N, C-alpha and C positions, 0 to 999 in steps of 0.2 A: 330118566325123563322121557316120556313117549314123544315120539317124533311130531305128532299133531300139536303137542303143547310147545315143542321148540319152534314150529313154524308160527304158531300165534304170538310167542314172545318176539320173534324176529320181526314179524309185521308190525308189532306194537311199537318196536323201536323205530322202524322205518317211517312210520306216520308222524313222529314227534315234531319235525319240521312244519308241518300243517296244523298242528294243534291250536296255535294261536288264532288262525283263520277260523277254525271251527268253533272255538270259543267266543270269538268276536260275533259270529253270526247268531250263536245262542243267547249272547247278551242282547242283540238287536230284537230277538224274538221274546224277550223277558223269560227266558229259560234259565239263566244265570243271574246271581246277584253281582252287578257291575263292580260294586265297591270291594267284593271279596273274590272276584274271579281267579286271583292268584292262588287261592287255596286249591283249585282244581289241578294245579301245576305243582302241588306239593309245598308251597311257599306259605308260611304262616306268619302273621304279625305277632302272635303269641309265642313266647320261648318257654319251654320246659326246663325248669331249673332243678333237674334231677329228681323230680318227683316220682314216686312209684304209681304209673298210670294204668287204670283199668279202662281199657278202650272198648266202646260198643259201636258196632256199624250196622246201621238200619237204613234200608233204601229210602222209604217215604214215610207218609203219616201214620198209616196203619201199624208198621212195624215199630215205629218211634214210640207211638202210644203204649204199645205192648211191654215196653222195658220200663215204663214209668215206675211201677211198684218195686222193681229190683233197684233202680237208680236211687229212689228215695231212701231205701233201707241202707244201701251202701254208702250214701252221702251222709246220712246220720252218724255212720261210723267213721266218719272223716277220710273217706276214701277219695282219692283223685280221679275224677271221671271224666273221660273224653268221649264225645258221641259225634260220629261223622254220618252224614246223610247226603243224599243226591238233591232233594228238592227245596225250594224255597219255603214251601208250605211247612215242611217238617222243621225247618229252621225257626219259623214264627211260632210253632207249637212249643218247641223247647224253651224259647224265650219266655213264653207266657206261663207254662205249666210245670216246668222242671225245677228243681233246686237252683238257686242263684250261683251256687259255686260250681255247677256243671259248665264245662267248656264245649262249644259245639264248633266243628270245622266241616267244611264240604270236603268229602272224600276226593282224593286225587284221581284223575283219569288213570285207566288200567294199563300203564307203561312203568316198566322197571325205573326209569329216571324219575319220575314224579313220586313214585311210591318210596323210593330210597330216601328222597328229600325228606318226604313226611316222616318216615320212621326215624331218620337221623335226629330230627328235632324232638319227637315224642317219646321215642323208644318205650313203647308200652310194655308192662309186665306180662299182661294177658290181654288177649283180643277175643271178644264175642261177636260172632257174625250172626245176624238174625235172619232166619227163615231161609231164603235160596240165594243168598249172597256169595255165590261161588265164582269168583273172579280169579282167574288163573295166577296173573302177575301179584295181585294183592295177597293172595294166600302164600305163593311161593317166596315172595320177599319178606312177607311177615315172618315165615318159618325161618328163613336164613338169619333173620334179626335175633333168633332164638326167644322169640316170644311164643308163649303157650296160646294155642288157638282152640276155641270151641266154636262149633256150629250149632247154635241154640235154636229151638223152636222150629227145627229144619222141616221144610215143607218141599215135597217133589210131587207135583201133580203128574196126572196121566200123560200131559202133553209135554212137560219137561223130562219125564222119564223116557218118552219116546226119543226126544232130541239127545239127551245123553247117551242113550244106548246106542246111537250111531258111532260114539267115540268111547267104546269100553274101556280101553287102555288109559285114555285121558282121565275119565271121571274117576276111575279106581285110583289113580295116581293122586289126584287132588284130594279126594276124600281121605286118603292115607296120611295126609299132611295135618289133619286136624288131631288134636289130642284126644277129643272125644266129641261125638255127635249126639245131640238130643233131639229125637223126632216129636213132632207134635201129635201124631196119631199112628195107628197101626199100619195103615196103608203105606205111609211114608216109610215107617220103619222097614217093612218088606221090601219096598223098592230101593231103599239105601242099600239093604244087605245083598240084593241082587245086582246092583251096580258095583259092590265090592266093598262097600264099608264094613270094617271089622270091629271098630270100637263106637258102636252106636247103641243107644237105649231110648225108651220112650217115656215121657213125663205127662204128656197132655199139652193142650194148646195154651201158650202163655197169655194170649189175648183174653182169655176168660178171666184172667185176674185184673185185668184193666179196670180202674175205678169207673164208677158212674160219670158219665160226660158232665162237667160242670155247667152250671147256668147261673146268671145273674138274677137275683130275685127280683130287683126293680125292673129290669127288662122283661122279665116274665109276667110281671104285673101289668105293665104297659101293654104287652102283647095279648094277653087274656082279655084286657079291657077293649082293646082296638078290634079284635076278632068278634067279641060278644058271644051270641047264641049261634053263630054260623057253625054248620058242619065242615070238617076239614078233610080233604084228600090229600095226603102227603106222599110225595114221591122223593125219596133220598138217594144221594150219591148217583145221580143219573149221569149217562154218558151220551155223547153224539149219537142220534138214531133212536134214542129211547123217548125223548119227549113227545114225539108225534104219537106214539102208543097211549101215552099218559093223556094227551089233550083229547084223544079220541074217547078214551074212557070217561074223562071229566064231562064231555059233551053229553054222552049217554045217561051219565049219573045225574047230571043237571036237570035233565027232564023229569027226574023222579023226585030230586032234592032241590028246590029252588034256591034256598039260602045255603049255597055251598061255595067254599073258598078252596081253590087249588093252590097247594103250596109246593113249589119245586126247589130243591136243594141240589144244584149240580155237584158233581164230583170235583170239578174244576171250576171254582167261582168265577173265573175270568171269563167264563162262557155265558155270563148272565145276560148281556146285551144281545148276544146271538139267539138265546132262548126267546127273549122278547120279540125278535123278528120272526122267528118260527110261529109264535103265537098268533101273530097277525094273520098267517094262513088259516088259522082255525077259528077266525071270528072274534079275536079279542081285540079291542080298540085300545089306543094309548092310554086312556082314561082308566081302563080296567086293571092295568098292571102297575104293581108297586115293586121297586127294588130295595131290598134289605141294605144294599151296599150304600145306598144314598141316604141311610139313616132314617128311612121312612116306615110307617106302620100301615097296616091295611086300614081303607076307609069303609063305610057302609056300602058304597057301590063297587069296591074292589072285588075282582074275580080271580086274579092270579097274583100270588106273592112270590117273587123269586128270591130265594134265600142265598144270595151270591156273597156270602161272607165266610170267614174261617173261624171255627172254635165255637160256634153258637147253636150247634144242632141240639144242644141240650134243652134249650128253652122250648123248641117246637116239639121234641120228643115228649116233653113232660105234659103237654096239653093234647097230644094226639093219641087215640085209642088204636090206630092202626096205621102201618107204613108200607108202601110199595118199595121195595129195595132195587136200585139201579144196577147197572153192571150185569145184569141178569138176563136182559132182553136182547142184549148184544153179547158177543162171546168174550167178554171180559172176565168172567169167572165169579161175578157177584161180589158183594161186600159183607162185612161182619154183621150178621143179624143179632147177635149178643148184645151190641151196643144198645139199639132200641129195646131189644126184650127186657133190659134191666128197668126200663121206664114203664113197665106194665104196658107194652104195645104189641099188638098182634101183628105178625110178619106175613107178607105176601112178596112173592118173588116170581121172576120168569124162570125158564128152564135151565139157564147157564149158571150154575152156582158152584161150580167144581172148585173154586178156591176155598170154599167153606163147606165142602160136602158133609163132613161129619156133623158140623153144627146144625145144618139143615135137615139131615136125617134125623138127628135128636128131636128137633122142633117139630118136624112132620109127624114123627112116631108118637110124640106126646099131644099132638093136635093143636100145636101153638102156631103152626105155620102152614100155608097152602102155596101150591105152585101153580102158576097160570101157564099153560103150555103154548097155546096159540094165540089167545086173546085175553084180556082182563075180564074176568067174570063179574059183571055188575051185580048179579043176584046175591053174591056172597058179600060184596061190599055194602050192600043196603041191609044186611041182616045184622042189625046192632047187637041184638042178644048173643049171637054167635060169636061175634068179634069181641064182646065183652069177656067170653068165657076164654076164648083163645089169648087174649091179653093177660089175664090171670095166670094162665098155664105157662106162658112165655116168661113172665117174672120169676115164677117158681123154678122154672128150668135153668134160667140164668143163675140162680142163687145156688143150685146144686153143683155148679162148676167151680173151679179154682183150686189153688194150692200149688201151682207149678212154680210160682216165683221163688217160694222158699226151697224148693229143691234144686232150682238152678243156682241160687246163691250158695247153697251148701257146696255144690260142684265146684263153683268159681273158687270159694275158699280152700277147697280140698286140693285143687290143682295148683293154686298159688303157694299153698304151704309145702306141697311135694316138690315144687321146683325152686324154692327159697334158696 
């Protein structure tokens, strides 16, 4: 075990006495579920009665949704599925969209004590960590538990590659603990090999297999009726610092299209009221703004509809012909453009889309997406015939992707049989 990993493990043990204070403040900030906070300490109210557990660990919403096709198939075969995540949003998604026999737990903090508690109860047969969940203690203790470990849909960005490259012995050691690593693209494959992974292959991006986002037909009908003939400027998955850019574009476009509704769906719905306050600085009055979280629909005089809810993007994607993707005008790396593309929606983005570089390159090459470098190009947004063409191409591109779920399921079954 490399010295740097030993130091990490030593520090993670030293901070155990302070974990309750840290957890307390996270609960106060609504970052943790108060009723289930002990799960972060490895303590579960649910006991595993010697069931053979298939454990998936996904950090947040995107990674969680990506495993839905796999989990559905395995659940139909009566497998016992445990999913751990970090965020409350992902927990909500699991309760709404995943099979009812799936068990969700919050992943314990990355300290040996908490992980041993967790593993002592669940004792999974196989663990599938999604994308970039390389937590040293989680991996080491899982391996000590004689659990087979897969790193699936692995993603190593240029930034994370640079970070891990500063600790070459550590990352090589941690990657060696995975029984197999499945990269989501060629660039990640190359980076993993350079970092020392010897058991790595590439299948493609699991997120491409995700089902089209669901929507309620009654809610969709009501939304269509309330919006009427208005044109829609949709900005999805926005982050702090991006709404100002969208408001500026709206004001410019509004001068050309008088009957225009701006819809902003923040990545973190709890920012809804904050966005409403920012809007006031751009000339929006209180009567101009409607919040989805209040159960309201746009009125004839509404100018801004803040979509501050979870799991309802399907409705708005269904009626919009283009979307400006957030997380790309600030250095968050962008968000999955294939989700809206499946709704026959043209894709626009800022320059920072490194989390979905392959997807954007494919969409740009096929002329289904355009990138705004310095500011939003209003001339493109008002060209409805061009946007219609882009939307059709985007849908066709999204259809051409997929098939990764079946390959990963085969890998899971093969390793489970091998280690039976």
